[in-house]
N, C-alpha and C positions, 0 to 999 in steps of 0.2 A: 571467279576464283574463290574457293572456300576459305573462310577465315580460320586460322589455326590459333587456338589459345595457348600462349606460351608462359602463363603464370597461374598461380593458385588463388588469386584474388578475384572478387566479384565486382565488376564494374556495372553498377545498377543502370537500368534503363531510365529514360526521362519519365518522371512521375508528376502528376498534378497534386499529389497529397501534401507535400510540404507547404505549398502556397495556400491550399484550402485550409490547412491546419492553422496557418498564420492568420488568415482572414477570420476563421471561426473563433480563435482565441481573442482577436481584436473585438469582435462582436460580443463575445461573452463578457469581456472586461468592461466594455461600455455599458452593456445591459445591466451588469451588477451595480455599476455606479449609479445609473438612472434609477434602478429599483431601490437602492438604499436611500436615495434622496427623494423618493416618491414622485419621480417624474413620470408623466403619462406614458403608458405603453412600455415602461421599462421592464416589466415582468415578461412581456412577449419577446422583447429583444434578448433578454437573458436566456429564455428557453430556446430561442432560435440559435443562439451561439452555442448553447449546451448540446442540443441535438445535432447541430452541424459538426461539432467537434467529435461527438460519438460516432457519427457516420464516417467521418474522415478516418478516425482510428480503426474502425472496423475494416474498411476497404484497404487501408494501408497495411494493416497486419495480415489481412488475407493475401495480399501480394507477397509479403515476406514469407508466409507459410508456403505458398506455391513455389517461390524461389528455392527454399530450402528442402521441401519435401518432394516435389514433383520434377523440378528443373535441375536439381543437383548442384546448385551454385554454392551451397554452404559446405565448402571443403574443410579439411582439418584446420587449415590456416585461417579461413573465415570464421570458423567456430571459436578459435582461440581469440580472435579480435572481438567477437561478440561477447565473450566472457570478460575481457578487459572492459568493454563498454558497460556491461551490467555491474561489474565491480565498482566502476567510477560512479555510476548512477546511485548505487547504494551508499557510497561515501558522501555524495551530495545530499542524500536524504538524512544521513547522520548529522551533517552540518545544519540541516533544517531543524532537527529536533534539538541540536545543541543550543540554538538561539532561545528556544523555549525554556530549557533547563537553566540557561544563563539568567533569563528574566526571573525565573522562580527563585534561584539562589540569591540573586541580587537583592530581592525584596525580603527573603526569609532569614538570611544570615544577619542582616542589619535592618530590622524593621524600623520604618520611619515613625516620627512622632504623630503623623497624620492617622496612622492605623493603630495608635496606642503603644508603640514600641514593643509589640508582642506579636508572635507568630504561632499559630494562626490568629488573626484578629479576634477580639472577644465576641464580635457579633456573628462570627462564623461557627457553624457546627459541622466539623469535618466528618467524613465517613469513617466508620470502623474498618480499619484495614483488614481485619480477620473475618469480615463478612463477605460480601460479594466480590470485593477486590481480590481477596486471597483465592476464592473459588475460581475466578477468571484467570488468575495466575496458573493454577493447576490445569485448567482447561487448555491454555495456550502452551504450557510445557508438554502436555500430552499430545497436542496437535503437532508439535515439533518432532516428537517421537514417531508419530504415524506417517508424516511426510517423509522422514528419513527411511522408515521401513519401506514405504512405497518406492522410493528411489533405489534402494538396494534390490528390491524385487524386480525393478525394471532392468537393472544391470544384469541380474541373473536370468532374465527372460521369462519371468512368471507373471503373465498378464493378469490372472485372477487376483493375485496378491497386490499387484500395482493398483488395480481398480478399487479393491477393498480399502487399501491404505489411503488413497487420495479421497475417496468418498467419506471415510471416517474423519479425515482432516477438514473437509468441507463442512460436515455436520458440526464438528466442534467449533469451527469458525462462526457458523450461524448462531450456535448457542451462546458463544462469547458476546456477539453483537446484541443479541436479545437481552442478556443480562446487563450489558452496559446501558441499553435504552431504559431498562427497568430501574437501574441505579440513578440515572439522570432524573427520572420521574419522581423518585423518592428524595431527591436532594433538598436540603434545607436552604440552599443558596443558589444563585444563578450567575450567569456570566457578567452581569452588571454590578455585582457586589464587590466592587473594589479590585485591588490587585490580586487578591487570592482567587476570586471567582474567574477573573480573566485568564490568569496563568493556568489555573486548573482545567478549565474547559478548553482552552486552546491546545494544551498539551495532550490531554486525554481524548479530546474530540478529534484532533488530527490523527492521533493513533487509531481511533475507531474508523476514520476515513480510510486509512491505510489497510486496516483489516478488511474492509469492504472491497477495496481494490484487489487485495491479495486473494480474497474469496473468489472474485470474478476470474482472476488469473488461474486459480486452481480448477474452476469449473471448465474453462476453455481447455485446459490441459487434460481434464477427464474426457472431454469429447474427442480430443486428438488421440488419446490413448485408445479410445473405443474405435476410432477409424484407422488404427494401426499406423499412425504417422511416425512413431518412434521406433528406433532399433536399439540394440544393446550399446552401440557406439555412437549413435546419432540421435541425441535427445536434449539438445541445449535448451529448448523451450521449457522442458520439465525442470532442468537444473536451475534456470533463471527463476522459475516460480518457487522452487524450494529455497533458494538463496533469499529471495524476497521475504518468504514466510519466516525464515530464521531471523532475519532482520527485525521483523515485527515482534517476534518473541523476545528478543534481547531488549528492544526499546521498552516493551512492557515491563520487563524485570526492573529496569532503571526507574520507570514511572512508579511502580509499586513500592520500591524501596525508598525513593526520595519523597514523592508527593503523598502517597497514601500512608506509609509507615512513619518515616522520619518527620514528615511535614504535619502529621496530626498530633 
C-alpha cells in the first residue's frame, strides 16, 4: 500500500551524520587540549578531528541539498522553519560576540591599577583606525551592497547579475581577509600583551574566522547558482548566506567603532 503524505513537514530519514559529528567534535576538542599541553601526537589527533568534522559537514550538507533541491522535501512550511533556525543561529552568534564586547568594556571603562589605570595601556601602540581598519570597513560595506544586489537579481531571475554580484562579494571578502592578515603582521602587540591584546585578538580574530566561514558559504552558493539549484521562489540557501554575511558586516561596524576608533 502506497504511503500518502498528509502534512507539509519533512520527517528526515535515519542519518549517521549527527553521531559522527559528535565523535568528530569530541576528537577535535581532545586533540586541541593535547596539542596546547604539548602531549605527544596531540597535533595528529587535532587534525584527525578537524578533517573528520569537515567530511561530516560536507556529506551532511550534501544530503540536505539533495533533500531540498532534487527530492522536493523543502516545502514552503519547511523553508519557513529553516529561516527561523537560521535567525536563531545568528542570534546565538550575536551572544557569542556580546561576551567579547563585555570583556572589552569591562576592562576599558574602568582600567585597573595593574594596567596603569589607563586605556589603552601605555605599553600598547594601538592601530590607527583610519588606516587599514577604515579601508576594511569600506570593503565590508561594499560587499554588503553586492550580496544584496545579487539577491535581488536572483529574485528577478537574472542569472548573470547573480553570478557577478556573488563573485564580487567573494573577491571583496578575500581582500578583507588579506588586509586583516597584513594588519596582524604589522601589529606592535600580540595576544599575550595583557587584557588589551587578548580582547583585541579574540574579538577581531573570531570575526575574521566568521569572514572565512562566510566566504566558504558564498563560494558554495556560487557553485549551486552555477548548477541552477535555485529558483525565484526557492533559494533559502542563498538567503541564509546573505543573512550571515550581513551579520558579519554589522559585527565589524561595532568592532570598528568600539575597539579601533573609541578604544584607541
